[in-house]
N, C-alpha and C positions, 0 to 999 in steps of 0.2 A: 504493500500500500504506500510505497514511497511516492510522493508527489512529483510530477514533472511538468515543466512549463510548455505544454502542448495543448491541443484541443481536448486531450484525454485527461486533463487535470482532475484529480479526485474531487468528489462533492461531499460536503458535510451538511446534514440537516440537523439543526439545533433548535430546540424549543426553549422558551423562556429566555430569549436572547436580548431583551430590551435593557437588562441591567445585570449586575452581580456576576455569578459564575458563568451564565450563558454568554454574556458580553465578553468576558475575559477569554472564554474558550473560542469564541468567534474570532477574536483578534489573533489568538495563537494559531488556529487553523489557517487563517488568511496569511499570516507571516510565513507559513510553511508552503504556501502556494496553492492551497485548496480553494475551490469555489465554495460559496456559502448559500445555503437555503435557510433563512432565519425566520423564526416564528415567534410571535408574541401577541397578546391580546391588544396591546397598544401599537397597532400597525403604523400609524402616522408618526408616533414618537420614535419607533424603531427605524423607520425610513429616514427620518431626519438625522439620526445617529449614523446610519450607513452613508448618507450623502456627505457627512462631515469627515469621513475616514479617508476619502480619496482613493477608494478601491479602484482597480482597473475596470474598464467597461465589461459588464457581464460577469464580474466576479461574485456579486452578491445580489440575491433576490429576496424580497421581503414577502411573507405571507401572514396576514392577520387572522389569527384563530385563537380560541380559548380551548385548552386541552380538556376542560370539563365538558365541552360540547363535543361529544364523540363524533357525530356526523361532520361537524365543522373541521376538526383536526384531521379526520380521515380524508375529507375533500381537499384539505391543504396538501396532504401528502400526495394525493393523486395529481393535483395541480403541479407540484414539484416535479414529479416524474414526467409529466407532459412537457413542461417548460425546460427542465434542466437535465433530465435523465434520472436513472435509478441511483440513489446516493451510495457512496462507499462506506459512510458512517452515519448513523442516526443517533443523536445524543438527546435522550429524553431527560431534560434538565429542569423543565418547569416544575415549580413546587411552591407550597405555602407552608408557613409555620405559625400557628396561633395557639395560645394556651387554652385550656378548657377545664371546666369543673362539671363533672357528671351530674351533680345535684342541680345544676342550672339547665332547665329544659332547652333554652335557646342554644346552649353549647352543643347539643346533639346535632344541630345544623352545622356547627363548626366542624364536628367530626365527619359529617357527610361530605362537606366541601373539601376537607383535607384528603379524604380517601379518593374522592372523585378526581382531584388534581394529582396527587402524588402516586396513586396506584393505577386506577382506571385510565387516567390521562397518559400514563407511561405506556400501558398496553395499546391504547388507541394511537399513540404516536408511532409505535412500531408497526402496527397492523398493515398499513398500506405497502410496506416494503418487504415484509418477511418472505412472501412467496416468490417475489422477483429475485431476491437475494439467494434463496434456495436454488432456484433454477439456474442462476448465474454461477453458483458455487462459491460465492465470496461476499464479504461485507462484515460490518461491525454494528451491533446493536448495543448501545451504551446507556445503562441506567444510572442516574445520579441518585444515590441513596443518602445515608448519613450514619455516623456513629451512634446517633440517637436511636437507631433501630436495633442496637445490640443489647441494650438494657433499658427498661422503662424508667422514666424520670417523673417525679411528682409534678402534676400540673401540665405535663407534656403528653398526656395520654393519646390524643389524636395524632400528633406528629410522630411520636415514638412508634406507635402501632403501625402507622402508614409506612414508615421507613423500614420497619421489620418486614412488613408485607412486600415492599419493593425488593428487598434483598432476596427473600424467598422466591418471589416471582421470577426475578432474573436468573436465579439458580435453576429453576424449573425450565425456563426458556432455553438456557444454555444447553441442557441435556437434549432438548428437542431439536435444536439447530445444529449442534456439533457435527452430526453425520453428514450434513450437506455442505460443510465448509464455512458456515456462517458462525462468527464468534459473538458471544455475548459477554460484555465487559461490565462488571459492577464496580463503580467508583463510589467510595465511602468517605466523604469529606468529614473532617473534624470541624473546628471553628475556623471559618474563613471570614475575613473582613469584607462584608457586603452590607447593603442596606437591610438585608434580612436579619443580620446579627447585631447591628449597631444599637438596637433598642433593648438588647438583653440586659437584665439586671443582676447578673451573676458573673463570677469569674469564668474566663474562657481560656483554658490552658492551651499553649502551643498555637495561639492565634496566628494565622497565616494570611499574607496578602493574596488577593484574588489572582494576581498575575503569576505568583509563584505556584499557586494551586493549579492554574491552567497549564503551566509548563510540565508539571509532573503528571497531570491527568492526560495530557496529549501523548506523553511518552508511553503511558500505560495503554492507551487506546491503540496507538500504532503497533505496539508490541503484541496486542491481543491478549493482555493479561485477563484472567478470569475474574480477579477480585483484587482491588487495591485500596487500602486505607491511606488517606492523605491528610495531614502528615503522618508518617509511620508511628511517631510517638503516641498519637491518639489511638492507634490500633493496639499498642501495648497496654495503654491505660484502660481501654475498653475491655480487653481480655482479663485484666486484673479485676475490674469491677464485676465481670461475669462470674469470676471464681469466688467472689466474696459470698459468704453465707447470707441468706436473706436478712437475718437479724442485724448483722453488721452493716449491710448495704442500706437498710432502712434507717438505721441510726445515723449513718454518715450523711444521708441526704435529707434528714428531717428538718433542718433549718435552712436548706438551700432556697434562695429566691426562686419563685416560679415564673414561667414565661408569661408575658403580658397576654391577657385575654382580649377579645375583639373590642369590648366596650372600654378598655383602658387605652 
């Protein structure tokens, strides 16, 4: 999948590309010579950003779609194939992170929206491309999960559960696609400095710049790694937390600040 500067330049389809990790990944792929198919709910905002980057003509195409709208994101994928061809990499990056309290009825809708975005939206983003990649015998399906999916955190029920589901979903998909030559790459970010994390009220160990994350994620994607925690230190920390007995884990997190809820 090494990019070359010909008409056969590889194509990356990236959701959630209007800010944060998606935008950083778009810039990293572009710097390596890839063409871009960029997706966001805020299509006009994303187009303004693309116009400001000075990309070469035809290097980037914007598609306005919300991954919660299954038909909308599937149609965006079909439009991408018609306009730019079948991607070499599909990065399902779009995600939301909101705190919840199960005792609050309205927060059940927060959980619904979180799963629709972080899990169903990921599957819907992959759907238009899976069969074509299988027939071609190559491609990368990249799911952006989170270390929050490794162990549940108080007040983060919707987010942690959705990211745990995303990790398991990608693992299942990997087994389905491997015989055809299509790779599934699960990227598991720790704390990355983006608009999504800047409102957090708790310590964020090993906080990493989005550009540094994109550099390491790009290397993992091109290498076809099945699973990569970025930064690696968060992977070690998450495994240690996984090994903690429940009583010690609960005690350690009992006073931790919780993620902001929607009304906050």
